[in-house]
C-alpha positions as CSV (number, residue, x, y, z in Angstrom):
1,M,43.8,-10.7,-2.1
2,N,44.7,-10.3,1.5
3,T,45.6,-6.7,0.9
4,L,42.3,-6.0,-0.9
5,W,40.3,-7.5,2.1
6,T,42.4,-5.6,4.6
7,L,41.7,-2.3,2.8
8,A,37.9,-3.1,2.7
9,R,37.9,-4.0,6.3
10,K,39.4,-0.7,7.2
11,D,36.7,1.2,5.4
12,L,33.9,-0.9,6.9
13,L,35.3,-0.3,10.5
14,L,35.4,3.5,9.7
15,L,31.8,3.2,8.5
16,W,30.7,1.3,11.6
17,R,32.2,4.1,13.8
18,D,30.3,6.8,11.9
19,R,26.9,6.5,13.5
20,V,25.4,9.4,11.4
21,S,26.2,7.6,8.1
22,L,24.8,4.3,9.5
23,F,21.5,6.1,10.3
24,W,21.2,7.4,6.6
25,M,22.0,3.9,5.3
26,L,19.7,1.9,7.6
27,G,17.4,4.1,9.8
28,M,16.2,6.5,7.2
29,P,15.3,3.9,4.6
30,L,13.2,2.0,7.2
31,V,11.3,5.3,8.0
32,F,10.8,5.7,4.3
33,A,9.5,2.2,3.8
34,A,7.1,2.3,6.8
35,F,5.7,5.8,5.9
36,F,5.0,5.2,2.2
37,G,3.9,1.6,2.7
38,S,1.3,3.0,5.1
39,V,0.3,5.8,2.7
40,F,-0.1,3.3,-0.2
41,G,-2.5,1.2,1.9
42,G,-0.2,-1.1,3.8
43,S,-2.2,-1.2,7.1
44,G,-3.3,-4.8,6.5
45,P,-6.7,-6.5,5.9
46,G,-10.0,-5.5,7.2
47,K,-11.1,-1.9,7.9
48,S,-7.9,-0.1,6.8
49,N,-9.4,3.3,6.5
50,P,-13.2,3.2,7.1
51,L,-15.6,6.2,7.2
52,R,-16.0,6.8,11.0
53,I,-19.5,8.0,11.8
54,A,-21.7,8.4,14.9
55,V,-25.3,7.3,15.2
56,I,-27.3,9.4,17.6
57,A,-28.3,7.1,20.5
58,D,-31.1,9.5,21.8
59,N,-34.5,7.9,21.1
60,L,-32.9,5.3,18.8
61,T,-35.5,2.5,18.1
62,E,-34.7,-1.1,17.7
63,A,-35.4,-0.7,13.9
64,G,-32.9,2.1,13.7
65,R,-30.3,0.1,15.7
66,N,-30.8,-2.8,13.2
67,L,-30.1,-0.3,10.3
68,A,-27.0,0.9,12.1
69,K,-25.8,-2.7,12.4
70,K,-26.2,-3.2,8.7
71,L,-24.1,-0.1,8.0
72,D,-21.4,-1.3,10.4
73,A,-21.2,-4.7,8.7
74,S,-19.6,-3.1,5.7
75,D,-15.8,-2.8,5.7
76,A,-16.1,0.7,4.4
77,I,-17.8,2.2,7.4
78,E,-17.4,2.2,11.2
79,V,-20.4,3.0,13.4
80,E,-20.4,4.1,17.0
81,E,-23.6,5.1,19.0
82,M,-23.3,8.5,20.8
83,P,-25.5,11.0,22.4
84,R,-26.2,13.9,20.0
85,A,-24.2,16.5,21.9
86,L,-21.1,14.3,21.8
87,A,-21.6,13.3,18.1
88,T,-22.0,16.9,17.1
89,E,-18.8,17.8,18.9
90,A,-17.0,14.8,17.3
91,V,-17.9,15.9,13.8
92,R,-17.0,19.4,14.6
93,K,-13.5,18.4,15.8
94,G,-13.0,16.0,12.9
95,T,-12.8,12.8,14.9
96,K,-16.0,11.6,13.2
97,L,-16.9,12.1,9.5
98,A,-20.6,12.6,10.2
99,F,-23.4,11.7,12.5
100,L,-26.7,10.0,11.6
101,D,-29.9,10.7,13.5
102,I,-32.2,7.8,12.5
103,K,-35.5,9.3,13.3
104,Q,-37.5,6.5,11.7
105,A,-36.6,3.2,10.1
106,P,-38.8,0.4,8.6
107,S,-39.7,-2.2,11.2
108,D,-39.1,-4.9,8.6
109,D,-37.9,-5.4,4.9
110,F,-41.4,-4.5,3.4
111,G,-42.1,-1.6,5.8
112,M,-41.5,1.1,3.1
113,F,-44.6,-0.3,1.2
114,A,-46.6,0.5,4.3
115,G,-45.5,4.0,4.6
116,Q,-42.6,3.4,6.9
117,M,-40.2,5.4,4.9
118,P,-36.8,5.9,6.6
119,V,-36.2,9.3,7.9
120,I,-32.5,10.1,8.6
121,E,-30.7,13.2,9.3
122,I,-27.0,13.5,8.4
123,G,-24.7,16.0,10.1
124,I,-21.5,16.5,8.1
125,D,-19.0,19.3,7.1
126,P,-20.4,20.9,3.9
127,S,-16.9,20.7,2.3
128,R,-16.9,16.9,2.5
129,Q,-19.0,16.4,-0.6
130,A,-17.3,13.2,-1.8
131,E,-17.5,11.5,1.5
132,K,-21.1,12.6,1.8
133,G,-22.0,11.0,-1.5
134,L,-20.3,7.8,-0.5
135,L,-22.1,7.8,2.9
136,K,-25.4,8.2,1.2
137,G,-24.7,5.3,-1.2
138,L,-23.8,3.0,1.7
139,L,-26.9,4.1,3.6
140,N,-29.1,3.3,0.6
141,E,-27.4,-0.2,0.4
142,A,-28.1,-0.8,4.0
143,V,-31.7,0.3,3.7
144,F,-32.4,-2.0,0.7
145,S,-30.2,-4.9,1.7
146,G,-33.2,-6.8,3.2
147,F,-34.7,-7.4,-0.2
148,R,-31.9,-9.8,-1.0
149,D,-33.0,-12.0,1.8
150,L,-36.7,-11.7,0.9
151,M,-36.3,-13.2,-2.4
152,T,-34.5,-16.3,-1.1
153,D,-37.0,-17.0,1.7
154,P,-40.6,-17.0,0.4
155,V,-42.0,-18.2,3.7
156,K,-40.6,-15.2,5.6
157,T,-41.7,-12.9,2.9
158,R,-45.3,-14.1,2.8
159,G,-45.5,-13.6,6.6
160,Q,-44.3,-10.0,6.3
161,I,-46.8,-9.3,3.5
162,Q,-49.8,-10.8,5.5
163,R,-48.7,-8.7,8.6
164,L,-48.4,-5.5,6.6
165,S,-51.7,-6.0,4.8
166,E,-53.5,-6.2,8.2
167,Q,-51.7,-3.0,9.3
168,I,-52.7,-1.2,6.3
169,K,-56.4,-2.2,6.6
170,K,-56.5,-0.9,10.2
171,D,-54.4,2.3,9.6
172,P,-56.8,5.3,9.4
173,E,-54.1,7.5,8.0
174,V,-53.8,5.5,4.7
175,G,-56.2,6.7,2.1
176,A,-58.8,4.5,0.5
177,V,-57.1,4.6,-3.0
178,Q,-53.7,3.8,-1.5
179,K,-55.2,1.0,0.5
180,I,-56.7,-0.6,-2.6
181,A,-53.4,-0.2,-4.5
182,L,-51.2,-1.7,-1.7
183,T,-53.7,-4.5,-0.9
184,T,-53.9,-5.5,-4.6
185,F,-50.1,-5.4,-4.9
186,F,-49.6,-7.5,-1.8
187,T,-52.3,-9.9,-2.8
188,A,-50.7,-10.5,-6.2
189,F,-47.2,-10.9,-4.8
190,D,-48.5,-13.3,-2.2
191,N,-50.1,-15.4,-4.9
192,F,-46.9,-15.3,-6.9
193,L,-44.9,-16.6,-3.9
194,G,-47.5,-19.3,-3.3
195,T,-47.0,-21.0,-6.8
196,P,-45.3,-24.3,-6.7
197,K,-42.0,-23.1,-8.4
198,V,-41.5,-20.4,-5.8
199,A,-42.9,-21.8,-2.7
200,G,-40.7,-22.4,0.4
201,P,-38.9,-25.5,1.4
202,D,-41.8,-26.9,3.3
203,S,-43.7,-27.3,0.1
204,G,-41.2,-29.6,-1.5
205,A,-40.5,-27.2,-4.3
206,P,-37.3,-25.1,-4.8
207,A,-37.1,-21.7,-3.1
208,M,-36.8,-18.4,-4.9
209,E,-33.1,-18.4,-5.4
210,P,-30.8,-19.2,-8.3
211,Q,-29.4,-22.6,-8.6
212,I,-25.7,-21.8,-8.4
213,S,-22.8,-24.3,-8.5
214,E,-19.2,-23.4,-7.9
215,V,-16.1,-24.3,-9.9
216,A,-12.8,-23.8,-8.0
217,I,-10.5,-21.7,-10.1
218,T,-7.4,-20.2,-8.5
219,R,-7.0,-16.6,-9.9
220,Q,-3.5,-15.7,-11.0
221,R,-2.4,-12.9,-8.8
222,E,-0.6,-10.0,-10.3
223,G,1.0,-7.1,-8.4
224,P,2.5,-6.9,-4.9
225,P,0.7,-8.7,-2.0
226,N,0.8,-5.4,0.0
227,A,2.0,-1.9,-0.2
228,Y,5.1,-2.6,1.8
229,S,6.4,-4.9,-0.9
230,I,6.5,-1.8,-3.2
231,S,8.1,0.6,-0.6
232,F,10.8,-1.7,0.7
233,P,12.6,-2.0,-2.7
234,Q,12.5,1.8,-2.7
235,S,13.9,1.9,0.8
236,I,16.7,-0.6,-0.2
237,L,17.6,1.7,-3.0
238,W,17.9,4.6,-0.6
239,G,20.1,2.6,1.6
240,I,22.3,1.8,-1.3
241,L,22.4,5.4,-2.3
242,G,23.5,6.3,1.2
243,C,26.4,3.7,0.9
244,S,27.4,5.2,-2.4
245,A,27.4,8.8,-1.3
246,G,29.1,7.9,2.0
247,F,32.0,6.1,0.4
248,A,32.4,8.8,-2.3
249,I,32.9,11.4,0.5
250,T,35.4,9.2,2.2
251,L,37.5,9.0,-1.0
252,V,37.9,12.8,-1.0
253,R,38.5,12.9,2.8
254,E,41.4,10.4,2.5
255,R,42.8,12.4,-0.4
256,T,42.6,15.8,1.4
257,S,43.7,14.4,4.8
258,G,46.8,12.7,3.4
259,T,45.6,9.1,4.1
260,L,45.7,8.2,0.4
261,V,49.3,9.5,0.2
262,R,50.4,7.3,3.2
263,L,48.6,4.3,1.6
264,L,50.5,4.9,-1.7
265,T,53.8,4.8,0.1
266,A,53.1,1.3,1.1
267,P,53.7,-1.5,-1.4
268,I,50.0,-1.2,-2.6
269,S,49.0,-0.1,-6.1
270,H,46.4,2.7,-6.6
271,A,44.1,0.2,-8.4
272,T,44.2,-2.0,-5.4
273,I,43.3,0.8,-3.1
274,L,40.3,1.8,-5.3
275,A,39.2,-1.9,-5.6
276,G,39.3,-2.2,-1.7
277,K,37.2,0.9,-1.5
278,A,34.7,-0.5,-4.0
279,L,34.6,-3.9,-2.3
280,A,33.8,-2.2,1.1
281,C,31.0,-0.3,-0.6
282,L,29.7,-3.4,-2.2
283,I,29.7,-5.3,1.2
284,S,27.9,-2.5,2.9
285,C,25.3,-2.4,0.2
286,C,24.7,-6.1,0.6
287,V,24.4,-5.8,4.4
288,V,22.0,-2.9,4.2
289,T,19.8,-4.9,1.7
290,A,19.9,-7.9,4.0
291,V,18.9,-5.9,7.1
292,L,16.1,-4.0,5.4
293,T,14.7,-7.1,3.7
294,S,14.7,-8.9,7.0
295,V,12.8,-6.1,8.7
296,G,10.3,-6.1,5.9
297,V,9.7,-9.9,6.1
298,L,9.5,-10.1,9.9
299,F,7.4,-7.0,10.7
300,F,5.7,-5.8,7.5
301,G,4.5,-8.8,5.7
302,V,6.9,-8.6,2.8
303,R,7.2,-12.0,1.0
304,I,10.2,-12.8,-1.1
305,S,9.4,-14.5,-4.4
306,S,12.9,-15.8,-4.9
307,V,15.8,-15.6,-2.4
308,P,18.5,-16.7,-5.0
309,L,17.3,-14.0,-7.4
310,L,17.2,-11.5,-4.6
311,V,20.9,-12.3,-3.8
312,L,21.7,-11.9,-7.5
313,A,19.8,-8.5,-7.7
314,T,21.6,-7.3,-4.5
315,A,25.0,-8.2,-5.9
316,C,24.4,-6.5,-9.2
317,A,22.9,-3.3,-7.7
318,G,25.8,-3.1,-5.1
319,T,28.4,-3.6,-7.8
320,C,26.7,-0.9,-10.0
321,F,26.7,1.7,-7.2
322,A,30.2,0.7,-6.0
323,G,31.4,1.6,-9.4
324,L,29.4,4.9,-9.3
325,T,31.2,5.6,-6.0
326,M,34.5,5.8,-7.8
327,L,33.1,8.2,-10.4
328,L,31.3,10.4,-7.8
329,G,34.4,10.6,-5.6
330,S,36.4,12.1,-8.5
331,L,34.0,14.9,-9.3
332,G,35.2,17.4,-6.6
333,K,38.4,18.3,-4.7
334,T,36.7,18.9,-1.3
335,E,34.2,16.9,0.9
336,Q,31.6,19.6,0.6
337,A,31.8,19.7,-3.3
338,V,31.7,15.9,-3.6
339,S,28.8,15.7,-1.1
340,G,26.7,18.2,-3.0
341,V,27.5,16.6,-6.4
342,A,27.1,13.0,-5.2
343,W,23.7,13.6,-3.5
344,G,22.4,15.9,-6.3
345,T,23.3,13.2,-8.9
346,L,21.8,10.3,-6.8
347,L,18.6,12.2,-6.1
348,M,18.2,12.8,-9.9
349,M,18.7,9.1,-10.4
350,A,16.2,8.3,-7.7
351,M,13.6,10.6,-9.2
352,L,13.9,9.1,-12.6
353,G,14.2,5.5,-11.5
354,G,11.3,5.2,-9.1
355,G,13.0,6.0,-5.8
356,M,10.4,8.6,-5.0
357,V,7.3,7.6,-7.0
358,P,6.9,3.8,-7.3
359,Q,7.5,2.4,-10.8
360,I,4.0,0.8,-10.7
361,A,2.6,4.3,-10.5
362,M,4.8,6.0,-13.0
363,P,3.5,7.1,-16.4
364,A,4.9,5.4,-19.5
365,W,7.0,8.4,-20.6
366,M,8.8,8.6,-17.2
367,L,9.5,4.9,-17.3
368,Q,11.2,5.3,-20.7
369,A,13.2,8.4,-19.5
370,G,14.2,6.5,-16.4
371,A,16.1,3.9,-18.5
372,V,19.2,6.1,-18.2
373,S,19.1,5.8,-14.4
374,P,20.7,2.9,-12.6
375,A,18.2,3.4,-9.8
376,R,15.4,2.3,-12.3
377,W,17.2,-1.0,-13.0
378,A,18.1,-1.6,-9.4
379,I,14.5,-1.2,-8.2
380,G,13.4,-3.4,-11.2
381,A,15.8,-6.2,-10.3
382,L,14.7,-6.0,-6.6
383,E,11.1,-6.0,-7.4
384,G,11.6,-8.8,-9.9
385,A,13.0,-11.0,-7.0
386,I,10.6,-9.8,-4.3
387,W,7.1,-9.7,-5.9
388,R,7.2,-9.6,-9.7
389,D,8.1,-13.3,-9.9
390,F,10.8,-12.8,-12.5
391,S,12.5,-15.8,-14.0
392,L,16.3,-16.0,-14.3
393,G,16.1,-15.0,-17.9
394,E,13.9,-12.0,-17.1
395,M,16.5,-10.9,-14.4
396,M,19.3,-10.9,-17.0
397,L,18.3,-7.6,-18.5
398,P,18.2,-5.4,-15.3
399,C,21.2,-7.2,-13.9
400,G,23.1,-6.9,-17.1
401,V,22.5,-3.2,-17.3
402,L,23.5,-2.6,-13.7
403,L,26.8,-4.5,-14.2
404,A,27.6,-2.6,-17.5
405,M,26.8,0.8,-15.9
406,G,28.8,-0.1,-12.8
407,G,31.8,-1.3,-14.8
408,A,31.8,1.8,-17.0
409,A,31.5,4.1,-14.0
410,F,34.3,2.4,-12.2
411,A,36.6,2.6,-15.2
412,V,36.0,6.3,-15.7
413,G,36.2,7.1,-12.0
414,A,39.5,5.1,-11.5
415,L,41.0,6.9,-14.4
416,R,40.1,10.3,-12.9
417,Q,41.2,9.2,-9.4
418,H,44.5,8.1,-10.9
419,R,45.0,11.6,-12.5
420,Q,44.2,13.4,-9.3
421,K,46.4,11.3,-6.9
């Protein structure tokens, strides 16, 4: 056993001195996790990616400013007041999606009934049709949002109705027929609000709002808490792939440089040498997993569902790819050949197993095809421990498959290595 640990320690020291290999095992997976976590929406709560628009500040009335505030209250939009010249330039350069020139806005919630129709000019790139449609929808929601408050506060509503009725009677631009229609409507609506069942709180009767009671029910959450919980299992896989490819290349390097021959002249069996190499690969996989997981927890909000199951998943994934290292290292006679074969094989495994496209977003046929890839089972085990809330029984399938694949690959690889020594 001391011999086995000595051989593993030798390989780990060589790995520690190879800074380029360390970068591909630790640095690149972190970049991968941060990039794809951000792409998939991992920028945190609140306004993660709002529509950034400008509101023309020139001649902006108080009613227009209130409408802009209603827009800004939505998490889907971010509003900034700007002069027209600067707003036009911002839209042209792409720093703002669009500008809104609110030329007229209703002074209160019933203003549209008195002819105070909102007049808004939108400046936007004609090619941004999808964003324009969304912006118009949010704008309509803001314009009509006041009606929700009106129906829950009859006293305020009746005050607005009486004020608008007086304005309509005095407005010479409103035709006689329109005055009669609006006055009739406002009078009927005022009488409706004055009935006992819809009167305000001062009348002792309930207000115009539904009687709603709440029952606390905790919703069962399904899926990852954030996008980084998806990208970090992928990044851990890439770190493990880097370990596997790196140690496969060192196997050939030691064989071509004569190091393996010198080791065989010592009282050490060939099987012990290969086992030491596999143990070093397993330890490096576990260290990479521990470092990447710690970074995810400390800086990216990744929450571990079960630490013991994560340890189990890490050990099984490391064992599987340590076994694959032996097989990959026997597939060529030079470092260049093994490097190409190893990375080509591992990339195919990653493509099928969810290392490039998250398993949660993969179609059913691709998930079925990926069953032949150890990467699929490694990510499944890691996700089961990190966010899928797997039980010990559910972890047995991916972990069992990983151990079986690793054992078979080690046996075949050791046999091939023995023939090539």
